[in-house]
DSSP file (Angstrom, degrees, kcal/mol; ACC not computed):
  #  RESIDUE AA STRUCTURE BP1 BP2  ACC     N-H-->O    O-->H-N    N-H-->O    O-->H-N    TCO  KAPPA ALPHA  PHI   PSI    X-CA   Y-CA   Z-CA
    1    1 A M              0   0    0      0, 0.0     2,-0.3     0, 0.0    14,-0.2   0.000 360.0 360.0 360.0  82.0  141.3  317.9  191.8
    2    2 A P        -     0   0    0      0, 0.0    12,-1.5     0, 0.0     2,-0.6  -0.474 360.0-146.9 -66.1 124.9  144.9  316.9  192.2
    3    3 A V  E     -A   13   0A   0     -2,-0.3    10,-0.3    10,-0.2     3,-0.1  -0.847  16.4-176.9 -89.9 119.8  147.3  318.7  189.9
    4    4 A L  E     +     0   0A   0      8,-2.9     2,-0.3    -2,-0.6     9,-0.2   0.775  61.8   5.0 -90.2 -30.1  150.0  316.3  189.0
    5    5 A L  E     -A   12   0A   0      7,-1.2     7,-2.9     2,-0.0     2,-0.5  -0.982  49.1-159.1-158.4 139.1  152.3  318.4  186.9
    6    6 A R  E     +A   11   0A   0     -2,-0.3     2,-0.3     5,-0.2     5,-0.2  -0.996  33.2 152.9-118.5 125.3  152.7  322.0  185.7
    7    7 A L  E >   -A   10   0A   0      3,-2.3     3,-2.7    -2,-0.5    -2,-0.0  -0.958  60.4 -10.2-157.2 129.0  154.8  322.4  182.7
    8    8 A E  T 3  S-     0   0    0     -2,-0.3     3,-0.1     1,-0.3    -1,-0.0   0.810 128.5 -50.3  54.9  34.6  155.0  324.8  179.7
    9    9 A G  T 3  S+     0   0    0      1,-0.3    23,-0.5    22,-0.0     2,-0.3   0.418 115.4 116.6  83.5  -1.9  151.8  326.6  180.8
   10   10 A F  E <   -A    7   0A   0     -3,-2.7    -3,-2.3    21,-0.1     2,-0.4  -0.735  51.2-154.3 -99.3 149.3  149.9  323.3  181.0
   11   11 A K  E     -AB   6  30A   0     19,-2.3    19,-2.7    -2,-0.3     2,-0.5  -0.996   8.3-157.0-118.7 126.2  148.3  321.8  184.1
   12   12 A F  E     +AB   5  29A   0     -7,-2.9    -8,-2.9    -2,-0.4    -7,-1.2  -0.912  33.2 139.3-106.2 124.5  147.9  318.0  184.2
   13   13 A L  E     -AB   3  28A   0     15,-2.7    15,-3.3    -2,-0.5     2,-0.3  -0.933  38.9-142.5-153.8 168.7  145.2  316.8  186.5
   14   14 A F        -     0   0    0    -12,-1.5     2,-0.4    -2,-0.3    13,-0.1  -0.941  30.4-109.7-135.7 165.5  142.4  314.5  187.3
   15   15 A Y        -     0   0    0     -2,-0.3     3,-0.1   -14,-0.2    -2,-0.0  -0.746  15.0-135.8 -96.9 140.6  139.1  315.1  189.1
   16   16 A A  S    S+     0   0    0     -2,-0.4     2,-0.9     1,-0.2    -1,-0.1   0.837 101.6  52.7 -64.2 -32.9  138.5  313.5  192.5
   17   17 A D        +     0   0    0      1,-0.1    -1,-0.2     5,-0.0     3,-0.1  -0.797  65.9 169.0-106.2  90.5  134.9  312.5  191.5
   18   18 A E      > -     0   0    0     -2,-0.9     5,-1.4     1,-0.3    -1,-0.1   0.069  51.1 -96.7 -92.6  25.1  135.5  310.6  188.2
   19   19 A G  T   5 -     0   0    0      3,-0.2    -1,-0.3     1,-0.1     4,-0.0  -0.019  48.1 -57.2  89.3 168.4  131.9  309.3  188.0
   20   20 A R  T   5S+     0   0    0      1,-0.3     2,-0.2     2,-0.1    -1,-0.1  -0.970 130.0  27.8-134.0 114.2  130.2  306.0  188.8
   21   21 A P  T   5S-     0   0    0      0, 0.0    -1,-0.3     0, 0.0     2,-0.0   0.587 113.0-116.5 -72.8 157.7  131.4  303.7  187.6
   22   22 A R  T   5 -     0   0    0     -2,-0.2    -3,-0.2     1,-0.1    -2,-0.1  -0.329  27.7-115.4 -65.2 140.3  134.8  305.4  187.4
   23   23 A E      < -     0   0    0     -5,-1.4     3,-0.1     1,-0.1    -1,-0.1  -0.246  39.4 -87.8 -68.2 159.7  136.1  306.0  184.0
   24   24 A P        -     0   0    0      0, 0.0    -1,-0.1     0, 0.0     0, 0.0  -0.178  68.5 -62.1 -63.4 167.8  139.3  304.2  182.8
   25   25 A V  S    S+     0   0    0     -3,-0.1    15,-1.9    14,-0.1    16,-0.5  -0.247  77.1 143.3 -56.5 128.0  142.7  305.9  183.6
   26   26 A H  E     - C   0  39A   0     13,-0.2     2,-0.4    -3,-0.1    13,-0.2  -0.954  37.4-133.2-157.6 172.6  143.0  309.3  181.9
   27   27 A I  E     - C   0  38A   0     11,-2.3    11,-2.8    -2,-0.3     2,-0.4  -0.997   9.6-140.5-138.4 140.0  144.3  312.8  182.4
   28   28 A H  E     -BC  13  37A   0    -15,-3.3   -15,-2.7    -2,-0.4     2,-0.5  -0.795  16.3-159.7 -95.0 141.2  142.9  316.3  181.9
   29   29 A V  E     -BC  12  36A   0      7,-3.3     7,-2.4    -2,-0.4     2,-0.4  -0.988   7.3-170.2-124.7 123.8  145.2  318.9  180.5
   30   30 A R  E     +BC  11  35A   0    -19,-2.7   -19,-2.3    -2,-0.5     2,-0.3  -0.897  13.8 178.4-113.4 144.9  144.4  322.6  180.9
   31   31 A H  E >  S- C   0  34A   0      3,-2.1     3,-1.9    -2,-0.4     2,-0.3  -0.885  73.5 -47.6-141.4 107.6  146.1  325.6  179.3
   32   32 A G  T 3  S-     0   0    0    -23,-0.5   -21,-0.1    -2,-0.3   -23,-0.0  -0.518 123.3 -23.8  61.2-126.4  144.4  328.8  180.5
   33   33 A R  T 3  S+     0   0    0     -2,-0.3    -1,-0.3    -3,-0.1     2,-0.2   0.513 120.0  97.6 -91.7  -6.1  140.7  328.2  180.1
   34   34 A D  E <   -C   31   0A   0     -3,-1.9    -3,-2.1    17,-0.1     2,-0.3  -0.505  53.1-172.9 -85.7 152.3  141.1  325.5  177.5
   35   35 A E  E     -CD  30  50A   0     15,-1.6    15,-3.4    -5,-0.2    17,-0.3  -1.000  13.1-177.0-147.4 144.0  141.0  321.8  178.3
   36   36 A A  E     -CD  29  49A   0     -7,-2.4    -7,-3.3    -2,-0.3     2,-0.4  -0.951  15.0-145.2-134.7 158.8  141.6  318.4  176.7
   37   37 A K  E     -CD  28  48A   0     11,-2.3    10,-3.8    -2,-0.3    11,-1.3  -0.991  12.3-166.3-129.2 131.3  141.2  314.9  178.0
   38   38 A F  E     -CD  27  46A   0    -11,-2.8   -11,-2.3    -2,-0.4     2,-0.3  -0.958  17.0-137.4-120.7 133.0  143.4  312.0  177.1
   39   39 A W  E     -CD  26  45A   0      6,-2.8     6,-1.8    -2,-0.4   -13,-0.2  -0.629  12.7-153.6 -74.4 144.3  142.9  308.2  177.7
   40   40 A L        +     0   0    0    -15,-1.9     4,-0.2    -2,-0.3   -14,-0.1   0.646  55.5  96.7 -95.8 -18.7  146.2  306.7  178.8
   41   41 A Y  S    S+     0   0    0    -16,-0.5    -1,-0.2     2,-0.1     4,-0.1  -0.982  86.7   0.2-141.6 150.4  145.5  303.1  177.5
   42   42 A P  S    S-     0   0    0      0, 0.0     2,-0.3     0, 0.0    -1,-0.1  -0.954 141.0 -22.4 -72.1 -24.9  145.8  301.1  175.4
   43   43 A S  S    S-     0   0    0      0, 0.0     2,-0.3     0, 0.0    -2,-0.1  -0.951  85.5 -80.4-138.6 160.7  147.7  304.1  173.9
   44   44 A V        +     0   0    0     -2,-0.3     2,-0.3    -4,-0.2    -4,-0.2  -0.459  62.8 164.0 -64.0 124.4  147.5  307.8  174.6
   45   45 A S  E     -D   39   0A   0     -6,-1.8    -6,-2.8    -2,-0.3     2,-0.3  -0.993  40.5-102.1-146.8 149.1  144.5  309.1  172.7
   46   46 A L  E     +D   38   0A   0     -2,-0.3    -8,-0.3    -8,-0.2     3,-0.1  -0.524  27.4 179.1 -73.1 128.2  142.4  312.2  172.7
   47   47 A S  E    S-     0   0A   0    -10,-3.8     2,-0.3     1,-0.4    -9,-0.2   0.837  70.2 -23.1 -91.2 -49.2  139.0  311.9  174.4
   48   48 A Y  E     -D   37   0A   0    -11,-1.3   -11,-2.3     2,-0.0    -1,-0.4  -0.988  50.5-148.4-158.2 160.3  138.0  315.5  173.8
   49   49 A N  E     -D   36   0A   0     -2,-0.3     2,-0.5   -13,-0.2   -13,-0.2  -0.994   7.2-172.9-132.9 126.0  139.4  318.9  173.1
   50   50 A R  E    S-D   35   0A   0    -15,-3.4   -15,-1.6    -2,-0.4   -14,-0.0  -0.717  75.9 -32.1-119.3  77.9  137.7  322.1  174.3
   51   51 A G  S    S+     0   0    0     -2,-0.5     2,-0.2     1,-0.3   -17,-0.1   0.277  87.1 135.7 107.1 -12.3  139.6  325.0  172.9
   52   52 A L        -     0   0    0    -17,-0.3    -1,-0.3     1,-0.1   -17,-0.0  -0.520  53.6-123.3 -73.9 136.6  143.3  324.0  172.5
   53   53 A S     >  -     0   0    0     -2,-0.2     4,-2.9     1,-0.1     5,-0.2  -0.268  29.9 -99.7 -69.3 164.8  144.8  325.0  169.2
   54   54 A G  H  > S+     0   0    0      1,-0.2     4,-2.6     2,-0.2     5,-0.2   0.929 122.3  46.7 -52.7 -53.2  146.4  322.3  167.0
   55   55 A P  H  > S+     0   0    0      0, 0.0     4,-2.1     0, 0.0    -1,-0.2   0.896 114.8  46.2 -60.4 -40.3  150.0  323.0  168.1
   56   56 A L  H  > S+     0   0    0      2,-0.2     4,-2.8     1,-0.2    -2,-0.2   0.900 112.5  51.1 -68.6 -39.1  149.1  323.2  171.8
   57   57 A L  H  X S+     0   0    0     -4,-2.9     4,-2.2     2,-0.2    -1,-0.2   0.908 110.2  49.0 -62.3 -42.2  147.1  320.0  171.5
   58   58 A N  H  X S+     0   0    0     -4,-2.6     4,-2.1    -5,-0.2    -2,-0.2   0.911 112.8  47.5 -63.2 -42.6  150.0  318.2  169.8
   59   59 A R  H  X S+     0   0    0     -4,-2.1     4,-2.1     1,-0.2    -2,-0.2   0.904 110.2  52.4 -66.4 -40.7  152.4  319.4  172.5
   60   60 A A  H  X S+     0   0    0     -4,-2.8     4,-2.5     1,-0.2    -1,-0.2   0.910 109.0  50.2 -59.4 -42.7  150.0  318.4  175.3
   61   61 A Q  H  X S+     0   0    0     -4,-2.2     4,-2.6     1,-0.2    -1,-0.2   0.923 109.6  50.6 -64.5 -42.1  149.7  314.8  173.8
   62   62 A R  H  X S+     0   0    0     -4,-2.1     4,-2.1     1,-0.2    -1,-0.2   0.898 111.4  48.7 -63.8 -36.9  153.5  314.5  173.6
   63   63 A L  H  X S+     0   0    0     -4,-2.1     4,-1.7     2,-0.2    -1,-0.2   0.890 110.0  50.9 -69.2 -38.0  153.8  315.6  177.2
   64   64 A V  H  X S+     0   0    0     -4,-2.5     4,-0.5     1,-0.2    -2,-0.2   0.913 110.6  49.9 -63.2 -41.0  151.1  313.1  178.3
   65   65 A E  H >< S+     0   0    0     -4,-2.6     3,-0.7     1,-0.2     4,-0.3   0.902 110.9  49.4 -63.4 -40.0  153.0  310.4  176.4
   66   66 A E  H 3< S+     0   0    0     -4,-2.1    -1,-0.2     1,-0.2    -2,-0.2   0.826 122.0  33.2 -66.4 -32.4  156.3  311.4  178.2
   67   67 A H  H 3X S+     0   0    0     -4,-1.7     4,-2.4     1,-0.1     5,-0.2   0.215  82.9 115.7-111.4  12.2  154.7  311.3  181.6
   68   68 A R  H <X S+     0   0    0     -3,-0.7     4,-2.6    -4,-0.5     5,-0.2   0.896  76.5  49.1 -53.1 -49.3  152.2  308.5  181.1
   69   69 A D  H  > S+     0   0    0     -4,-0.3     4,-2.3     1,-0.2    -1,-0.2   0.903 111.6  49.7 -60.1 -42.8  153.7  306.2  183.7
   70   70 A E  H  > S+     0   0    0      2,-0.2     4,-2.1     1,-0.2    -1,-0.2   0.902 111.9  48.2 -60.9 -44.6  153.8  308.9  186.3
   71   71 A F  H  X S+     0   0    0     -4,-2.4     4,-2.1     2,-0.2    -2,-0.2   0.881 111.2  50.7 -66.1 -39.0  150.2  309.9  185.7
   72   72 A E  H  X S+     0   0    0     -4,-2.6     4,-2.3    -5,-0.2     5,-0.2   0.920 109.7  49.6 -66.7 -42.4  149.0  306.2  185.9
   73   73 A R  H  X S+     0   0    0     -4,-2.3     4,-2.4    -5,-0.2     5,-0.2   0.942 111.8  48.6 -60.1 -46.7  150.9  305.7  189.2
   74   74 A A  H  X S+     0   0    0     -4,-2.1     4,-2.0     1,-0.2    -1,-0.2   0.882 109.9  52.7 -61.9 -40.1  149.3  308.8  190.7
   75   75 A W  H  X S+     0   0    0     -4,-2.1     4,-2.7     2,-0.2     5,-0.2   0.933 111.9  44.2 -57.9 -49.9  145.8  307.7  189.5
   76   76 A H  H  X S+     0   0    0     -4,-2.3     4,-1.6     1,-0.2    -2,-0.2   0.868 112.8  51.5 -69.8 -36.2  146.1  304.3  191.1
   77   77 A E  H  < S+     0   0    0     -4,-2.4    -1,-0.2    -5,-0.2    -2,-0.2   0.885 115.4  43.1 -65.6 -37.6  147.5  305.7  194.4
   78   78 A F  H  < S+     0   0    0     -4,-2.0    -2,-0.2    -5,-0.2    -1,-0.2   0.918 121.5  36.1 -74.3 -45.7  144.7  308.2  194.6
   79   79 A F  H  <        0   0    0     -4,-2.7    -2,-0.2     1,-0.2    -1,-0.2   0.593 360.0 360.0 -91.2 -10.5  141.8  306.0  193.7
   80   80 A N     <        0   0    0     -4,-1.6    -1,-0.2    -5,-0.2    -2,-0.2   0.423 360.0 360.0-108.0 360.0  142.9  302.8  195.4
């Protein structure tokens, strides 16, 4: 489970075993015990939210949008 970024109490990560077939490029965001998952393409969009409040979810999405290119590069480096 590579953690790509820790920022503002959030951890941005993906899981090493992303299923078979592997899901499209995405990022998991944890804040404490809560977690959300965002697809990175075609635009950043929420896949699921497990416990993040509205303001935290909105902030997480903005941070994912700001770091999307970095997350995508790390995904391809890890899985290819």
